[in-house]
C-alpha positions as CSV (number, residue, x, y, z in Angstrom):
1,M,0.3,0.0,-0.2
2,E,1.1,3.6,-0.2
3,C,2.5,5.5,3.1
4,W,-0.9,8.1,2.4
5,H,-2.5,10.5,5.2
6,P,-5.5,12.7,5.0
7,Q,-3.3,16.1,4.8
8,Q,-0.4,14.9,2.5
9,V,0.6,12.5,0.2
10,L,4.3,10.5,0.8
11,I,5.0,9.1,-2.6
12,Q,6.8,5.7,-1.7
13,Y,5.3,2.3,-2.8
14,V,5.9,-0.8,-0.6
15,D,7.0,-3.3,-3.2
16,F,6.6,-2.0,-6.2
17,W,9.1,-4.1,-7.7
18,T,7.2,-7.2,-7.2
19,L,5.0,-8.8,-9.4
20,E,2.1,-8.4,-6.6
21,G,3.4,-4.7,-5.9
22,F,3.9,-4.1,-9.9
23,L,0.3,-5.1,-10.3
24,R,-1.4,-3.9,-7.3
25,N,0.1,-0.4,-8.4
26,L,-1.2,-0.7,-11.9
27,L,-4.4,-1.7,-11.2
28,F,-5.7,0.0,-8.0
29,N,-3.8,2.3,-5.9
30,G,-0.9,3.4,-7.9
31,Y,-0.4,6.9,-9.2
32,H,-2.9,6.8,-11.8
33,P,-4.2,3.6,-11.8
34,V,-6.4,1.3,-14.2
35,F,-9.3,1.6,-12.2
36,P,-10.6,4.1,-12.0
37,W,-9.1,6.1,-14.7
38,L,-10.8,3.3,-17.0
39,C,-13.9,4.3,-15.6
40,L,-13.2,8.1,-16.3
41,L,-12.8,7.5,-19.8
42,L,-15.6,5.2,-20.3
43,I,-17.4,8.1,-18.5
44,G,-15.7,10.7,-21.0
45,M,-16.6,8.1,-24.1
46,W,-20.4,8.6,-23.0
47,L,-20.4,12.3,-22.3
48,G,-19.2,12.9,-25.7
49,R,-22.2,11.4,-27.2
50,Q,-25.1,13.0,-25.2
51,P,-27.2,15.4,-27.0
52,L,-25.1,18.3,-25.5
53,A,-26.3,20.8,-27.6
54,T,-29.5,21.0,-26.7
55,Y,-30.0,23.1,-23.7
56,A,-33.1,21.1,-21.9
57,Y,-30.9,18.2,-21.9
58,R,-28.2,20.5,-20.3
59,R,-29.7,21.7,-17.5
60,H,-31.2,18.5,-16.8
61,L,-27.8,17.0,-16.3
62,L,-26.4,20.1,-14.7
63,R,-29.3,19.2,-12.0
64,I,-28.0,15.6,-11.5
65,T,-24.5,16.4,-11.0
66,I,-25.4,19.4,-8.1
67,V,-27.1,16.7,-6.7
68,L,-24.4,13.7,-6.6
69,F,-21.1,16.4,-6.0
70,L,-23.1,18.1,-3.1
71,S,-24.3,14.6,-1.5
72,V,-21.0,12.8,-2.0
73,E,-19.2,15.7,-0.3
74,I,-21.7,16.1,2.4
75,L,-21.6,12.1,3.2
76,S,-17.6,12.2,2.9
77,F,-17.3,14.8,5.4
78,G,-20.1,13.3,7.9
79,L,-18.3,9.9,7.4
80,I,-14.8,10.9,8.3
81,Y,-14.9,14.3,10.2
82,L,-18.1,13.5,12.3
83,R,-16.6,9.4,12.6
84,V,-20.0,8.1,11.8
85,A,-17.9,4.9,11.1
86,G,-16.3,5.1,14.3
87,I,-13.1,3.5,12.9
88,N,-10.2,5.5,12.9
89,L,-9.2,9.1,11.3
90,D,-6.9,7.6,8.9
91,T,-9.2,4.5,8.1
92,D,-12.1,6.7,7.5
93,A,-10.3,8.9,5.0
94,Y,-8.8,6.4,3.2
95,L,-12.0,4.7,2.8
96,F,-14.4,7.4,2.2
97,G,-12.7,10.6,1.0
98,T,-12.9,12.4,-1.8
99,K,-9.3,13.2,-2.5
100,P,-7.4,11.3,-5.6
101,Y,-5.3,9.5,-3.1
102,P,-6.5,7.1,-3.0
103,P,-8.8,6.9,-5.7
104,G,-12.1,5.2,-4.1
105,L,-15.9,5.3,-5.6
106,F,-16.6,8.8,-3.2
107,Y,-13.3,10.4,-5.4
108,L,-14.7,9.1,-8.4
109,V,-18.2,10.4,-8.1
110,S,-16.9,13.8,-6.6
111,N,-14.4,14.0,-9.6
112,V,-17.1,13.0,-12.4
113,S,-19.9,15.0,-11.3
114,S,-17.9,17.9,-10.8
115,S,-16.2,17.9,-14.3
116,I,-19.3,17.7,-16.1
117,I,-20.3,20.6,-14.3
118,A,-17.3,22.2,-15.3
119,I,-18.0,21.3,-18.7
120,L,-21.3,22.6,-19.2
121,A,-20.6,25.7,-17.7
122,C,-17.8,26.3,-20.2
123,M,-20.2,25.1,-22.9
124,Y,-22.7,28.2,-21.3
125,I,-20.1,30.7,-21.3
126,A,-18.5,29.3,-25.1
127,E,-22.4,30.1,-26.6
128,R,-22.8,33.5,-24.7
129,L,-19.1,34.5,-25.9
130,A,-18.7,32.8,-29.0
131,N,-17.3,35.5,-30.9
132,S,-14.4,36.6,-28.0
133,P,-11.0,36.2,-29.2
134,V,-10.3,34.6,-26.0
135,I,-13.0,31.8,-26.2
136,T,-11.3,31.3,-29.6
137,L,-7.9,30.8,-27.8
138,L,-9.4,28.6,-25.5
139,I,-11.2,26.1,-28.1
140,R,-8.3,25.8,-29.8
141,T,-6.4,24.9,-26.8
142,G,-8.9,22.4,-25.8
143,Q,-8.9,20.8,-29.5
144,M,-4.9,20.1,-28.2
145,A,-5.8,18.9,-24.5
146,L,-4.2,15.5,-25.5
147,T,-0.8,17.4,-27.2
148,I,-0.7,19.6,-24.0
149,Y,-1.6,16.9,-21.6
150,V,1.5,15.0,-22.8
151,W,3.1,18.2,-22.9
152,H,3.0,19.5,-19.3
153,V,4.4,15.9,-18.3
154,V,7.5,15.7,-20.2
155,F,8.1,19.1,-20.5
156,G,6.1,21.4,-17.4
157,I,7.4,18.8,-14.6
158,G,10.5,17.6,-17.0
159,I,11.8,21.6,-15.9
160,L,11.0,20.9,-12.0
161,I,12.7,18.0,-12.0
162,L,15.8,19.6,-13.7
163,F,16.0,22.5,-11.5
164,G,15.0,20.7,-8.4
165,W,12.0,22.9,-8.6
166,L,9.1,19.5,-7.9
167,E,9.2,19.6,-4.6
168,H,8.9,21.9,-1.1
169,Q,7.3,25.2,-3.1
170,S,4.9,27.7,-2.3
171,L,1.5,27.5,-3.5
172,A,2.0,30.8,-5.3
173,A,5.2,29.6,-6.3
174,A,2.7,26.4,-8.1
175,L,0.3,28.5,-8.9
176,M,2.5,31.1,-11.0
177,Y,4.0,28.2,-12.7
178,A,0.8,26.4,-14.0
179,I,-0.5,29.9,-15.2
180,A,2.7,30.8,-17.0
181,F,2.6,27.0,-18.5
182,F,-0.9,27.1,-19.3
183,T,-0.8,30.5,-21.1
184,L,2.4,29.7,-23.0
185,S,0.4,26.3,-24.3
186,A,-2.4,27.9,-24.8
187,I,-0.7,30.7,-27.2
188,A,1.2,27.9,-29.3
189,A,-1.9,25.7,-29.6
190,Y,-3.6,28.9,-30.9
191,F,-0.9,29.3,-33.9
192,Y,-0.2,25.5,-34.4
193,R,-4.3,25.2,-34.9
194,K,-3.9,28.1,-37.5
195,K,-1.8,26.3,-39.8
196,F,-2.6,22.4,-38.8
197,E,-6.3,21.0,-38.4
198,R,-5.7,18.7,-35.4
199,G,-2.5,18.4,-32.7
200,P,0.0,16.0,-33.5
201,I,-1.1,13.4,-31.2
202,E,-4.6,14.1,-32.1
203,Q,-3.8,13.3,-35.3
204,G,-1.7,9.8,-34.5
205,M,-4.6,8.8,-32.4
206,R,-7.1,9.6,-35.5
207,K,-4.9,7.5,-38.1
208,L,-4.6,4.9,-35.4
209,C,-8.0,4.5,-34.2
210,G,-9.4,5.1,-37.9
């Protein structure tokens, strides 16, 4: 198991270099395990097939996801901090927490519902400000989301590792770096999309999937 505490995560995995530990890390409680990330992928595919262009459907979906999000957060708080389960704080937080470590059922429901709320809010804003250059910039950035995701892992985090800035930084420093990286990525995506129809990884995925 990972050494985990409700207030902090220590990236130290027990038995990782054994077959059992590796499979456990890969499938269940690693940094990005197959479960629940496969579930997130399937939910994303499902959401992409829904009639999101219909305002009535979006309003109905928004109501459901808001209720889900609030319900699971309130339930999580009650089970952990009001000690409903009566085990101990660490175990309660491990089982009922909505943080990504460990990625349990409560985290999955909270993450999915809040993500859908954010997506619907972005769609509403984009429709109201359809002719805004800022919206155009963000749309082109979103169309290269997979490329930027890989880019942030290889380049964005790579810079932090190279200069020893990955750990022990202030919240303000992390926020400023994230804003700077996103701004540069958005500008790069804007000019790239002016010349090419899709991002490089998006184009590769399209060819791979036919």
